[in-house]
N, C-alpha and C positions, 0 to 999 in steps of 0.2 A: 503494500500500500504506499504509494508515493507521498501521501499526505502526512505519514508518521515520521518522515525525515530519514528513513532507512535508505542506504544506497549500497549497491553492489556493482562491482566491475569485474569481468572475467576476460582475459586475453589468452585464449588458447591458440596455438598454432601447431601444425603437424597432424598426426594421425593417432586415434584411439586414445586421446586424452579425456579425462573426465574431471569436471569442476562443478561443485554444487554448493549453492549458498541458500540457507534457510534463515530467515530473520522474523522475529516476533518481538515487538517492542517499539522503542523510540530512539531516533538519532544514532543507529548503528551503522557502521561502515565496514565493508568487506572488499578486498581487492585480491584477486587470484591471477597470476601470470604464469603461463607455461609456454616457454619459448626456447629457441636454440641459441639465445644470446646474440643473435645477429652474425654469427660466424658463416653460416651458409644459406641462411634464408629458408631452409627447408622445414624448420619447425621441430618439435619434440614429439616423441612417440611414447605412449603408455603411462604418462603421469597422471596421478589421481590426487584430487584435493577436495576436501569437505569442510565447510564451515557453518556452524549453527550458532546463531546469536539470539538469546532471549533475555530481555531486559532493556537497559538504556545505556547509551554512551559507549558501547563497545567499539574497539577498532582492531581489525585483523588484516594482516598482509601475508599472503603466501606467495612465494617466488620459487619456481622450479625451472631450472634450465640446464642444459648440457654444455660443457665448456670445452670439450676436446674436439668438437666438430662432428663426432659421431652422435647423432640425434636419437639413437635407440636408448630408452630408459628400459632395458631388458636385463634382469628383471625390473619391473616398474617401481618407481618410488611412490610413496603415499604420505600425505599429511591430513590429519583430522584435528580440527580445532572446535572445541565446544566452550561456549562463553555464556554464563548465567550471572545474574546479579546486575551490577552496574559499573560502567567505566573501566572495564578490563582491556588491556592491549596485549595483542600477540603478534610477533613477527616470526616467520619461519622461512628459512632460505635452504634450498637443496640444489647442489650443483652437479650431482652425478646420478648414478642409478642405484637401486636396491637400498635406498634410505627409507626409514619409517619414523615419523614423528607424530605424537598424540599430546595435544595440550588441552587441558580441562581447567577452566577458571570458573569457580562459583561464588567467589567473594566479590570484593569491590576494590577498584583502583589497583589491581595487580597488573604488572608487566612481565611478560615473558619473551625472551629473545633466543631462538634456536637456530644455529648454523650447522649444517651438515655438509661437509665437503668430501669429495671422492665418493666411496661407496660402502655399502653394507653397514651403516650406522643405525642404531635404534634409540630413540629418546621417548621417555614418558614424563611429562610435567603436569603436576596437579597442584593447584592453588586454590585453597578453600577459605583463607583468611581475607585480610585487608591489607592494603599498602605493601604488598610483597614484590620483590624483584628477583627474577631468576635470569641468568645468562649462560648459555650452554654452546660450547664450541667442539665439534667432532670432527675428527680427520678421516679415518678409515677403520671399519671393523670394530667400532666402539659402541658400547651400551652404557646408558645413563637413565636412572630413575630418580626424580626430584619430587618430594611432597613437602608442600609448605602450608601450615595452618597458622593461626594466630595472626599477629599484627606486626607489620614493619620488619620483616625478614628479608634477608638478601642472601642469594646464593650464586656463586660463580664456579662454573665447572669448565675446565679446559682440557679437553682430551686431544691434545696435539699430536699423539702417536697413533699406534695401531693396537688393536686388541686390548683396550682399556676398558675397565668397568668401574662405575661410579654409583653409589647409592647415597643420597642425601635426604634426610628426613628432619625438617625444622618444624617443631611444634612448640607453641609458646610465642613469646613476644621478643623482637629486637635481636634475633640470632643472626650472626654474620658468619 
């Protein structure tokens, strides 16, 4: 319903990409971009992105692209972002194949930033509190799970190597 201020933008190019946005609430914004990063103009193949926003003031940006010039996301990469509550922000970037990211935000004013470079990375981010910030960088074959509850928690996970595993559980307030 355009009268409620919700906006979505999807920019798929290529073949067999899937992008879906569901919005229920007010002043939500979602952007999904699935491209070949302009290297060969052929587009990207097999990327999947889903964003569900319920509440108000949410912002979500999902960017999936292939950097090597090989446009096959085979096996495909996938992003799922679920936003409930109010004023949550999520940004997910995937630059190769076989990456998976799930971000669930059910509190208020949480920020989540996930970058998955290269391939075979898995990320699960859950933010149920308020005013939380999570930043996650993955290189290749990495796994990370982050749970934030409470208020004013901050987590930074940098998996700059390969085959790294991280589990962060922040419950309570003002954890760093």
